[in-house]
N, C-alpha and C positions, 0 to 999 in steps of 0.2 A: 504494500500500500504506500502510496506517495504522500509524504507529509508536506503540506503547503503552508504558506504564511497564514492563510485564513484559518486552518486547523489550529495552528499555534495561537492565533489571536483568540479563537473560541476557548481554548484551554486556559489561556491567561485570564480571560474575562470570567470564566467559570470559577477559577481559583480566587479571583478577586471578590466575586459575590459570596463565595464560601467564607472568606475572611470577614466580610461585612456582617454576615450572620453570626459570627463568633464574637463580635464586639459586645462587651458587657457594659452595663450601666456605669460601672466604675470608670471604664475607658472614656465614656462620653462626658462624665463629670470632670475627669482630668483634662480632657481636650478642651472643654469649655473654660475651665479656670486658666489653663495655660494660654488659651486664645485671648482671654480678657487681660491677662498679664502682658502679653505682647502688645495689645492695643494701648494699654496704659503706659508702657515703657516707650512706645514709639512716639508719644507726644512729648516726651521729655526733651529731646534735642530741638524740637520745634519751639517749645516755650523758652528754652535757653537762647535760641537764636533770636527770638522776638526781643528778649531782654537785652542781648548784646547789640542789637541794632538800634537801641535807644529808647525802647518802650519799657518803662519800669514796671508796668503791670505784668510783663512777661515773667518777672521774678516771682511774683505772687502765684501765677499759674504754675510755674516750675516747682515751687514748694508744695502746692496742692497736689500736683502730679506725683511728686516724690512720696507724699503720704499715701496716695491711691496705689502706687506701685508696691509700697510696703504692705498695705493691708491685703492686697490680692496675693502677694507672696506668702503671707501668713496663712491665708485660706488654702493656698496650694500646698503648703507643708502639711496641713491637716489632711488634705486629700491624699498626699503621699503616704502618710501614716496609715490611713484606711486601706490603701492599696497594698501596702506592705503586710498588714495583718490579714486581710481577706484573700489576697492573691499570691502572697509570699514573694512579691516583687519589690525589692528594696531600692532599685535604681531610681525610681521617680522621687522617692523621699531624699535619697542622698544627693541627687542632682539639684533638687530644689533647695536643700539645705546649703549647699555650696553657693548657689546663686543668691540666696537670701543673705548669706554672710557677706558676699561681695557687695550686694546692694546696700547693706547696713554700713559697711565701711565707706562706701561712696557717699551715702547720705550724710554721715557725720563729717566727712572730708569737705563736702559742699557747705555745710553749716559753719565749719571752721575757716572756710575760705582757702583751703588747700587745693587750688585748681590744678596744680601739677599732678595730683592724684585723682581728683574728681573727674576730669575729662577722660583720661585713658581708661580708667576703671568703668566709666559710663559706657564707653564704646565696647569694652569687653563683656559687660553684662548684657548689653543688647544682643551681641553676637551669640553669647551663650544661651540666652533665652530663645532666640530664633532657632538655634540648633536643637534645643529641647522641644520646641514647637514641632519641628520636622520629625523628631523621634517619636513623639506621642501620636502624631497623625499618620505616620507611615505604616504602622501595623498594630493590631490589637494586642493587648496584654494577655498572656496565657497564665493560668494558675499553675504554679510550680507544685510538684509533689513534695510532700514531707520527705526528708532523706531516708527515714526508716521505712516508709511505704515504698519508696523507690528501690531500696535494697531488697525488700521482700518480693517486689514484682520481678526484678532481675533474677533473683534466686529461683523463683517458681518457674520462670521461663526456661531456665537452664536444666531443671530436673526433667528426666524422661517421664513421659506419660505412662502411668501404670494401668495395666488392664485388669479389670475386675474379673471375677469368676463368670459373670454373665456375658462378658465381652468375648470370651474365647470361642 
């Protein structure tokens, strides 16, 4: 049988629809919160630019945006904890914690006027959050097996099947 590009496309689309059906509510919540976080942080350079172009109201908007980014980040940490507990996936929590740490350092550097740290850390946090956005939207989270259950599953698959008296 000849494999055509159309057959490959159908197989890819079928696999994609299967992945969509496996997406859990926890995935959608994480995706929504990360998306809100991206929207909030995307406004920060805009507000800073408004301020630096001479409109002093931009600084007030930049400060309010920093608070919004922080609050959404805290919600994202809570979602990461829930995913860690329910799905045994620690990476959303760990990535969000690292991001929130960087955002907090950047927040206080901005308050202190340490622009030498505030600007580059701001760029890095935006890039890191966009990378996290891509990661959570690229595939659904799968529930990891508990290590003990995984060992038992492997052990039982290696054992030969025993035939009972009725099977002979």
